[in-house]
C-alpha positions as MATLAB code, in Angstrom:
seq = 'XXXXXXXXXXXXXXXXXXXXXXXXXXXXXXXXXXXXXXXXXXXXXXXXXXXXXXXXXXXXXXXXXXXXXXXXXXXXXXXXXXXXXXXXXXXXXXXXXXXXXXXXXXXXXXXXXXXXXXXXXXXXXXXXXXXXXXXXXXXXXXXXXXXXXXXXXXXXXXXXXXXXXXXXXXXXXXXXXXXXXXXXXXXXXXXXXXXXXXXXXXXXXXXXXXXXXXXXXXXXXXXXXXXXXXXXXXXXXXXXXXXXXXXXXXXXXXXXXXXXXXXXXXXXXXXXXXXXXXXXXXXXXXXXXXXXXXXXXXXXXXXXXXXXXXXXXXXXXXXXXXXXXXXXXXXXXXXXXXXXXXXXXXXXXXXXXXXXXXXXXXXXXXXXXXXXXXXXXXXXXXXX';
ca = [
     -17.899   59.298  -89.328;
     -15.238   58.517  -91.623;
     -11.748   57.293  -90.403;
     -10.074   60.797  -90.845;
     -12.550   62.866  -88.929;
     -13.003   59.807  -86.045;
      -9.110   60.440  -85.789;
      -9.776   64.245  -85.640;
     -12.236   63.991  -83.000;
     -10.376   61.118  -81.081;
      -7.245   64.133  -80.766;
      -9.333   66.562  -79.820;
     -10.789   65.055  -76.818;
      -7.167   63.816  -75.751;
      -5.994   66.183  -73.032;
      -2.377   66.035  -74.758;
      -3.975   66.149  -78.461;
      -2.152   62.710  -79.170;
      -2.037   62.473  -82.735;
      -0.181   58.855  -82.931;
      -1.976   56.905  -80.552;
      -2.242   57.082  -76.735;
       0.529   57.915  -74.532;
       2.250   55.691  -72.044;
       0.182   57.079  -68.750;
      -3.189   55.034  -69.699;
      -4.458   53.638  -66.765;
      -5.118   49.818  -66.361;
      -9.146   50.446  -66.218;
      -8.617   53.049  -69.275;
      -8.218   56.199  -67.277;
      -6.045   59.143  -68.412;
      -3.361   60.505  -66.544;
      -5.252   63.300  -66.091;
      -7.833   63.026  -63.365;
     -11.592   62.205  -63.938;
     -11.283   61.341  -68.209;
     -11.280   57.976  -69.870;
      -8.573   57.705  -72.758;
     -10.324   59.084  -76.082;
      -8.475   56.091  -78.166;
      -8.970   53.413  -75.416;
     -12.823   54.012  -76.032;
     -12.519   53.996  -79.986;
      -9.633   51.646  -80.529;
     -10.814   50.531  -83.908;
      -9.235   53.729  -85.077;
      -5.782   52.993  -84.048;
      -5.789   51.043  -87.497;
      -5.833   53.765  -89.450;
      -2.687   55.636  -88.226;
       0.262   56.159  -90.252;
       3.340   58.776  -89.724;
       4.120   60.837  -93.013;
       7.369   63.220  -93.055;
       4.945   65.703  -94.826;
       3.414   65.998  -90.669;
       6.798   67.889  -89.875;
       8.174   69.611  -93.277;
       8.463   72.872  -92.778;
       6.175   75.537  -94.302;
       6.623   76.626  -98.066;
       6.781   80.215  -96.615;
       9.816   79.092  -94.351;
      11.480   77.206  -97.007;
      11.395   80.105  -99.434;
      12.292   82.637  -96.846;
      15.431   80.458  -95.451;
      13.956   80.416  -92.119;
      13.601   76.637  -92.188;
      15.953   74.529  -90.147;
      18.341   72.195  -92.511;
      18.282   68.318  -92.709;
      21.560   67.376  -90.905;
      24.098   64.235  -91.330;
      24.294   62.250  -87.806;
      26.835   63.805  -85.737;
      29.842   62.305  -84.735;
      28.701   61.443  -80.902;
      25.230   60.351  -82.341;
      27.201   57.533  -84.807;
      29.231   56.518  -82.055;
      26.322   55.755  -79.747;
      24.644   53.790  -82.582;
      27.473   51.932  -82.839;
      27.580   50.906  -79.067;
      23.492   50.250  -79.442;
      24.441   47.935  -82.329;
      27.265   46.065  -80.152;
      24.655   45.628  -77.226;
      25.127   45.084  -73.613;
      23.818   48.839  -73.427;
      23.325   49.892  -69.806;
      21.950   53.229  -69.391;
      20.564   54.996  -66.161;
      17.990   58.163  -65.490;
      19.480   61.131  -63.808;
      17.921   60.960  -60.277;
      18.821   64.421  -59.620;
      15.906   67.248  -59.300;
      18.748   69.529  -58.034;
      19.255   73.044  -60.092;
      22.436   73.106  -58.435;
      25.203   72.649  -61.050;
      27.596   71.477  -58.757;
      25.408   68.331  -57.665;
      24.793   67.343  -61.669;
      28.420   67.697  -62.338;
      28.886   65.528  -59.541;
      26.139   62.678  -60.669;
      28.120   63.006  -64.046;
      31.486   62.177  -62.532;
      29.745   59.212  -60.786;
      28.181   57.943  -63.828;
      30.543   58.214  -66.522;
      31.014   54.330  -66.679;
      27.581   53.978  -68.040;
      26.966   53.479  -71.774;
      24.725   56.663  -71.496;
      23.062   59.045  -68.772;
      19.289   60.036  -69.844;
      18.772   63.366  -68.484;
      15.515   63.730  -68.529;
      12.854   66.562  -67.899;
      11.156   65.540  -64.410;
       7.343   66.381  -64.198;
       6.268   68.926  -61.441;
       9.183   70.997  -61.086;
       8.879   74.494  -60.128;
      12.255   75.316  -61.434;
      15.002   73.085  -63.703;
      17.583   73.535  -66.108;
      16.667   72.996  -69.629;
      17.850   69.977  -71.416;
      21.280   71.436  -72.696;
      21.988   72.966  -69.817;
      21.862   69.535  -68.316;
      23.624   67.984  -70.791;
      26.476   70.708  -71.337;
      27.246   69.601  -67.130;
      27.233   65.979  -67.619;
      28.961   65.901  -70.558;
      31.767   68.200  -68.910;
      31.823   65.433  -66.194;
      32.650   62.757  -68.308;
      29.583   61.048  -68.956;
      27.798   60.315  -72.588;
      24.557   61.913  -72.440;
      21.137   61.296  -74.074;
      19.132   64.422  -72.997;
      15.295   63.815  -72.892;
      12.929   65.989  -74.202;
       9.014   66.611  -74.113;
       6.599   68.168  -75.695;
       4.985   69.525  -72.969;
       6.367   73.094  -72.413;
       7.339   74.034  -75.952;
       5.908   74.601  -79.011;
       7.807   73.501  -82.478;
       9.868   76.564  -82.693;
      11.310   76.121  -78.945;
      11.797   72.306  -79.759;
      13.477   72.951  -82.842;
      15.652   75.349  -81.131;
      16.763   73.293  -78.424;
      17.391   70.221  -81.044;
      20.100   72.594  -82.730;
      21.349   73.448  -79.220;
      21.860   69.757  -78.272;
      23.118   68.968  -81.939;
      25.611   71.554  -81.714;
      26.631   70.580  -78.472;
      27.617   66.673  -79.404;
      24.967   64.683  -77.151;
      24.627   61.090  -77.873;
      21.315   61.558  -78.838;
      18.120   62.710  -77.538;
      15.012   60.566  -75.632;
      11.827   62.075  -76.795;
       8.962   61.871  -75.073;
       5.463   63.460  -75.246;
       5.673   64.266  -71.707;
       3.492   64.231  -68.464;
       0.387   66.352  -68.304;
       1.013   68.937  -65.665;
      -2.398   67.528  -64.356;
      -1.211   64.932  -63.247;
       2.042   66.320  -61.434;
       2.860   68.711  -58.451;
       2.197   71.932  -61.036;
      -1.304   71.189  -62.206;
      -1.999   74.637  -63.023;
       1.073   75.346  -65.542;
      -0.411   75.317  -68.882;
       0.677   72.486  -71.420;
       1.748   73.009  -74.667;
       1.614   69.834  -76.525;
       1.898   71.275  -80.056;
       3.877   68.017  -81.088;
       3.989   64.653  -79.915;
       7.010   62.238  -79.468;
       6.861   60.602  -83.436;
       6.710   63.886  -84.834;
       9.726   65.084  -82.090;
      11.612   61.709  -83.111;
      11.455   62.911  -86.708;
      12.452   66.222  -86.176;
      15.413   65.190  -83.949;
      16.615   63.081  -86.773;
      16.523   65.972  -88.866;
      18.491   67.683  -86.374;
      21.410   64.891  -87.157;
      21.059   63.252  -83.542;
      20.454   59.402  -82.614;
      16.430   59.327  -81.366;
      15.550   56.740  -78.434;
      11.646   57.019  -77.575;
       9.966   55.416  -74.956;
       6.545   52.999  -74.707;
       4.834   51.333  -71.698;
       3.850   47.470  -72.907;
       1.523   47.278  -69.764;
      -0.770   50.578  -70.771;
      -4.092   49.964  -72.530;
      -4.359   48.939  -75.655;
      -1.817   46.872  -74.723;
      -2.076   44.936  -78.290;
      -1.296   48.342  -80.111;
       1.967   49.301  -78.046;
       4.583   47.073  -80.246;
       2.691   48.769  -83.551;
       3.052   52.150  -81.601;
       6.823   51.922  -81.245;
       7.207   50.565  -84.675;
       5.327   54.027  -85.907;
       7.965   55.638  -83.758;
      10.994   53.855  -85.721;
       9.223   54.513  -89.264;
       9.810   58.353  -87.553;
      13.327   57.625  -87.125;
      13.545   56.045  -83.761;
      16.604   53.938  -83.420;
      15.952   52.531  -79.836;
      13.029   52.277  -77.268;
      13.199   52.071  -73.862;
      10.733   50.085  -71.963;
       8.930   52.167  -69.211;
       8.745   49.888  -65.793;
       5.909   47.768  -66.462;
       6.042   45.041  -63.871;
       6.884   41.255  -64.800;
       9.090   39.842  -67.473;
       6.132   38.018  -69.260;
       4.645   41.457  -70.515;
       8.430   42.418  -71.974;
       8.245   39.043  -73.710;
       4.754   39.213  -75.151;
       5.734   42.857  -76.116;
       9.363   42.094  -78.096;
       7.747   39.092  -79.807;
       4.763   41.106  -81.514;
       7.441   43.546  -82.001;
       9.461   41.391  -84.173;
       6.594   41.056  -86.403;
       6.029   44.368  -86.841;
       7.625   46.488  -90.090;
       9.988   48.228  -87.968;
      11.316   45.975  -85.129;
      13.596   48.482  -83.284;
      15.835   46.903  -80.774;
      14.665   47.741  -76.883;
      16.084   48.822  -73.651;
      14.415   46.929  -70.419;
      13.535   49.711  -67.622;
      14.850   48.063  -64.322;
      14.161   49.508  -60.998;
      16.920   50.183  -58.619;
      14.964   49.998  -55.055;
      17.000   51.589  -52.039;
      14.107   51.410  -49.792;
      10.175   50.845  -49.243;
       9.998   54.401  -49.484;
      11.206   55.066  -52.932;
       9.813   51.711  -54.152;
       6.332   53.814  -53.003;
       7.162   56.833  -55.056;
       8.211   55.022  -58.375;
       5.060   53.287  -58.152;
       3.152   56.217  -58.037;
       4.311   57.642  -61.233;
       1.962   57.504  -64.057;
       1.859   53.927  -65.614;
       4.263   52.492  -63.628;
       4.449   48.944  -62.940;
       7.143   47.397  -60.347;
       8.034   43.637  -59.947;
       6.885   42.094  -56.856;
       9.751   40.459  -56.211;
      11.802   43.421  -56.471;
       9.747   45.276  -53.743;
       9.829   42.336  -51.856;
      13.747   42.117  -51.595;
      13.628   45.576  -50.540;
      10.971   45.105  -47.936;
      12.536   42.058  -45.943;
      16.481   43.349  -45.684;
      18.546   44.108  -43.404;
      20.482   46.418  -45.784;
      17.827   47.357  -48.334;
      20.401   49.254  -50.787;
      22.488   46.428  -51.213;
      19.311   44.152  -51.580;
      17.663   46.698  -53.982;
      20.822   46.661  -56.254;
      21.566   42.446  -56.226;
      17.866   42.037  -56.962;
      18.171   44.636  -59.482;
      21.262   43.080  -61.291;
      19.836   39.678  -61.090;
      16.196   40.850  -62.642;
      18.112   42.424  -65.282;
      20.210   39.500  -66.367;
      16.734   37.861  -67.118;
      15.642   40.323  -69.279;
      18.831   40.403  -71.229;
      18.069   36.804  -72.244;
      14.967   38.008  -74.071;
      15.200   38.227  -77.807;
      15.360   41.941  -79.165;
      16.696   43.313  -75.797;
      20.013   44.730  -76.386;
      20.529   46.510  -73.018;
      19.270   47.769  -69.808;
      18.041   51.290  -68.418;
      18.191   51.347  -64.928;
      16.125   53.792  -62.850;
      16.376   54.893  -58.883;
      14.730   57.675  -56.948;
      16.070   59.642  -54.049;
      13.562   59.700  -50.347;
      10.566   62.149  -51.036;
      11.733   64.947  -48.311;
      14.927   65.760  -46.718;
      14.767   68.677  -43.603;
      17.623   70.988  -45.829;
      18.677   71.544  -49.212;
      22.121   69.532  -48.582;
      20.193   66.441  -47.247;
      18.521   66.624  -50.683;
      21.252   66.460  -52.329;
      22.839   63.996  -50.561;
      19.936   61.608  -51.130;
      19.516   62.392  -54.533;
      23.683   61.510  -54.823;
      22.933   58.551  -53.036;
      20.385   57.138  -55.454;
      23.235   58.442  -58.219;
      25.434   56.174  -56.354;
      22.857   53.204  -55.868;
      22.743   53.439  -59.952;
      26.247   53.559  -60.619;
      27.122   50.262  -58.423;
      24.229   48.513  -60.209;
      25.839   49.700  -63.183;
      29.001   47.969  -62.390;
      27.772   44.681  -60.930;
      25.707   43.840  -64.022;
      28.555   45.161  -66.449;
      30.621   42.527  -64.567;
      27.982   40.020  -64.526;
      27.403   40.403  -68.391;
      31.347   40.084  -69.157;
      31.288   36.683  -66.668;
      27.631   35.258  -68.718;
      29.395   36.023  -72.015;
      32.859   34.033  -71.116;
      30.612   31.247  -69.895;
      28.945   31.095  -72.849;
      32.064   31.276  -75.127;
      33.569   28.490  -72.876;
      30.446   26.186  -73.496;
      30.247   26.937  -77.060;
      34.004   25.588  -77.529;
      33.988   22.561  -74.957;
];
């Protein structure tokens, strides 16, 4: 079978119809995030050598261009340009929005508490029966004073819907988008939902850049095939990504290996390292259960044996983040936290989510102070 036919067959067997290699949800044993299936790319890793991105993949059809229905290619917006400058300056601190509530007041309050971050990444959590759109969440967070990078997935939208969302986000003036393929519904709490996956993250990246947006993408260094992961991130950079966010992958050795390999590719994009802010053993279990996630053992131990698990989790996260920042190619930290699994009332659930927000804000503040102190120490040593 020729390489193009093999690629087509590999994509056909993938539940997400991935075109540019395997997603980050591949298990260590090569299993797909969809239960009972093996990753089609892992079973034919040689086919990955033939993957290339072409802008023709996202060009509008001739008929759309002739009729004027094709969306224009826009220059980068002011907010995206400003965020790109912050990334270039380094010491970036972002965080996930750990709020699943659809109450605008809760999201707004989270935006107020997280406004000192470089940006809040407001993604699309898997398995929600109801959720606000990325544009709606971005509007609420921006009004509260936060910079926003809106997470956008290919799970529930075809290309037309995605381009409409991108146009809305560009008009709103978000700092950027995080372009991800998204978890398959079969791996979430809503397995009966019909997936779309008209695009994948690489092609979504190209469309987002054409909409005038700064684009970040995700990669999982520890997911098979491990040796291909740096190349996969470089492919996304060739499509227009300007920042990579490395998913929770366990220890620092995996990150060092990944960034060293990334530096040898044709597009060595800067990266943020994800650091979990664990506030209880229960939240550590919840994070570890997500597809493809690996937690540093030392951070889990710090929480498990602490009288004050919240403070211990924050302190351990900051210490681990400082070590990650010393790795070449790392320009910042992406903090992740999650609320307790269940609460007896809606009010209690909202309070738990805002407690996770507070843990992120505290970790970011302590980390920013530590980075400033490290910079002063380095400058003092350099002039001694």
